[in-house]
C-alpha positions as a printed Julia matrix, in Angstrom:
240×3 Matrix{Float64}:
 52.58  137.42  -109.23
 49.97  137.83  -106.48
 47.84  134.85  -105.52
 44.08  134.94  -105.88
 41.77  134.79  -102.86
 38.37  133.9   -104.3
 36.62  134.96  -101.07
 38.09  138.45  -101.1
 35.57  141.09  -102.32
 38.33  142.94  -104.16
 39.45  139.82  -106.03
 35.88  139.0   -107.02
 35.2   142.46  -108.42
 38.63  143.25  -109.86
 39.69  139.87  -111.26
 36.84  137.35  -111.34
 34.23  139.63  -112.94
 36.54  140.82  -115.77
 37.58  137.21  -116.41
 33.94  136.14  -116.7
 33.24  138.96  -119.15
 36.31  138.17  -121.26
 35.39  134.47  -121.37
 31.68  135.14  -122.0
 31.92  134.52  -125.8
 33.32  131.04  -125.08
 30.54  130.31  -122.6
 27.89  131.55  -125.04
 29.3   129.35  -127.8
 29.48  126.34  -125.51
 25.89  126.59  -124.31
 24.61  127.27  -127.83
 26.01  124.0   -129.18
 25.96  121.78  -126.08
 22.91  121.68  -123.84
 23.36  121.7   -120.1
 23.5   118.22  -118.6
 20.35  116.79  -117.08
 21.86  115.46  -113.85
 23.08  117.46  -110.89
 26.49  115.74  -110.86
 27.21  116.48  -114.51
 26.09  120.08  -114.02
 28.45  120.42  -111.04
 31.32  119.0   -113.12
 30.63  121.47  -115.95
 30.39  124.38  -113.54
 33.61  123.2   -111.88
 35.39  123.21  -115.25
 34.14  126.76  -115.94
 35.3   127.88  -112.51
 38.8   126.47  -113.1
 38.95  128.26  -116.47
 37.86  131.55  -114.92
 40.3   131.13  -112.03
 43.21  130.4   -114.35
 42.24  133.17  -116.76
 42.19  135.75  -113.96
 46.01  135.75  -113.87
 46.64  136.84  -117.49
 43.69  139.25  -117.17
 45.39  140.94  -114.23
 48.77  140.85  -115.99
 47.31  142.6   -119.04
 45.62  145.14  -116.79
 48.85  145.98  -114.96
 50.69  146.21  -118.29
 48.09  148.66  -119.62
 48.31  150.67  -116.39
 52.1   150.93  -116.56
 52.02  152.05  -120.2
 49.26  154.54  -119.45
 51.07  156.23  -116.57
 54.57  156.04  -118.05
 54.36  159.5   -119.6
 51.75  161.46  -117.62
 52.24  159.84  -114.23
 49.75  158.03  -112.01
 46.74  159.97  -110.66
 47.94  159.28  -107.11
 51.05  161.29  -108.01
 49.43  163.91  -110.21
 46.94  165.1   -107.59
 49.74  165.79  -105.09
 51.69  168.02  -107.48
 51.74  171.65  -106.41
 50.12  172.91  -109.63
 47.32  170.31  -109.78
 43.86  171.7   -108.85
 42.28  168.44  -107.63
 43.14  169.13  -103.98
 43.36  172.59  -102.48
 46.79  173.89  -101.48
 45.75  173.68   -97.82
 44.77  170.02   -98.15
 47.99  169.18  -100.0
 50.0   170.84   -97.25
 48.21  168.68   -94.7
 49.09  165.6    -96.75
 52.72  166.73   -97.08
 52.95  167.16   -93.3
 51.3   163.78   -92.69
 53.74  162.11   -95.08
 56.73  163.75   -93.4
 55.47  162.76   -89.97
 54.63  159.18   -90.96
 57.58  158.32   -93.18
 60.19  160.97   -92.24
 60.35  162.15   -95.86
 60.39  165.84   -96.73
 58.22  166.79   -99.71
 59.81  169.35  -102.09
 58.2   172.79  -102.17
 56.31  173.97  -105.25
 59.3   175.83  -106.69
 61.51  172.79  -106.19
 58.88  170.57  -107.8
 58.92  172.72  -110.91
 62.71  172.51  -111.12
 62.9   168.72  -110.68
 59.44  167.3   -111.49
 60.71  163.77  -112.09
 62.36  163.68  -108.67
 59.11  164.76  -106.99
 57.07  162.18  -108.92
 59.47  159.4   -107.91
 59.15  160.38  -104.26
 55.34  160.31  -104.37
 55.29  157.06  -106.36
 57.41  155.36  -103.71
 55.4   156.86  -100.86
 52.08  155.75  -102.34
 53.3   152.15  -102.43
 53.83  152.38   -98.68
 50.5   154.18   -98.2
 48.62  151.38   -99.98
 50.37  148.77   -97.87
 49.58  150.64   -94.64
 45.95  151.15   -95.64
 45.52  147.43   -96.17
 46.93  146.78   -92.68
 44.98  149.49   -90.89
 41.7   149.41   -92.81
 39.85  146.29   -91.72
 36.39  147.57   -92.69
 34.79  148.22   -96.05
 35.54  151.91   -96.61
 35.32  154.2    -99.59
 38.93  153.79  -100.67
 38.68  149.98  -100.83
 35.47  150.22  -102.87
 37.13  152.65  -105.29
 40.16  150.37  -105.4
 37.98  147.45  -106.54
 36.25  149.61  -109.16
 39.62  150.74  -110.47
 40.94  147.17  -110.53
 37.88  146.07  -112.51
 38.28  148.89  -115.06
 42.05  148.37  -115.35
 41.89  144.62  -115.88
 38.96  144.79  -118.27
 40.45  147.52  -120.45
 43.77  145.68  -120.49
 41.95  142.58  -121.78
 39.67  144.33  -124.28
 41.6   143.05  -127.31
 41.4   139.49  -126.0
 37.64  139.87  -125.54
 37.22  141.17  -129.09
 39.35  138.38  -130.59
 37.52  135.68  -128.66
 34.17  137.14  -129.68
 35.09  137.17  -133.38
 36.44  133.6   -133.24
 33.43  132.25  -131.31
 30.98  134.04  -133.6
 32.67  132.57  -136.67
 32.75  129.06  -135.18
 29.13  129.33  -134.1
 28.09  130.47  -137.57
 29.85  127.52  -139.22
 28.19  125.08  -136.8
 24.8   126.68  -137.44
 25.21  126.38  -141.23
 26.14  122.7   -140.87
 23.41  121.84  -138.36
 20.98  124.71  -137.91
 18.89  125.26  -134.8
 17.26  128.25  -133.13
 19.54  127.93  -130.1
 22.68  128.03  -132.25
 21.37  130.99  -134.22
 20.62  132.74  -130.95
 24.2   132.09  -129.78
 25.59  133.59  -133.0
 23.39  136.66  -132.59
 24.4   137.12  -128.94
 28.11  136.84  -129.74
 27.69  139.27  -132.66
 26.11  141.73  -130.23
 28.92  141.16  -127.74
 31.42  141.88  -130.53
 29.81  145.26  -131.24
 29.51  146.07  -127.53
 33.17  145.15  -126.93
 34.29  147.59  -129.64
 32.14  150.47  -128.43
 32.7   149.75  -124.75
 36.35  148.78  -124.97
 37.62  151.69  -127.03
 35.13  154.48  -126.27
 33.46  153.96  -122.88
 36.03  151.99  -120.88
 38.81  154.62  -121.25
 36.47  157.21  -119.71
 35.51  154.83  -116.91
 39.16  153.91  -116.35
 40.25  157.54  -115.97
 37.33  158.3   -113.64
 37.9   155.31  -111.35
 41.66  155.87  -111.24
 41.24  159.43  -109.95
 38.46  158.49  -107.53
 40.64  155.74  -106.1
 43.65  158.04  -105.79
 41.62  160.74  -104.02
 39.93  158.38  -101.58
 43.21  156.57  -100.8
 45.0   159.81   -99.94
 42.06  160.98   -97.83
 41.98  157.64   -96.0
 45.71  157.97   -95.35
 45.23  161.48   -93.98
 42.44  160.28   -91.73
 44.51  157.4    -90.35
 47.65  159.47   -89.93
 45.86  162.12   -87.87
 44.6   159.44   -85.47
 48.07  158.08   -84.72
């Protein structure tokens, strides 16, 4: 499992932000029943505890995201592979030929022609899958600046990890709403009622967003990342 660098922009967007969103029902419940401390030291301790929770939670969030990704691409294939197939219209045939030549030059691997791809599609997909792993590794080494592919990579990581954790978010929201409602009925206050209302809204949003909007966003970001990564690879390979 990869370590987490909290100062890395990718880690912040792809792992920290989804973890905060998934844990938001717990934070809402906490602040609705326990007021924030009145001294700076106690506030720092509470914020430190929340940070540790978010940091630790980022690992299962990523794990669930990767698991969702693997299940998603098991049948259809990853977008990074799909768009290089001979019959896919995302890239023009001329651009795909340039990528094929760049791959052969960079990695000394011959890409099957279109007729060969149709005969053995699984073999072609396996070749591209393996090549893209090397492409991603090379891009990380060569690309020291903030370019389009790295931005799309972070957006895709955010969508992947959040959609993989959508069930956890929904379960936590239901549990925290129920607990908050019980606490409100025992000892009512406007703040506790507000917390129950907010978590109820989060529950509805998580259903609509998690099962209707996030899949669309996930598909969009996955293809945008795949396209920008291949174009970045082509740009780098032509400069060598």
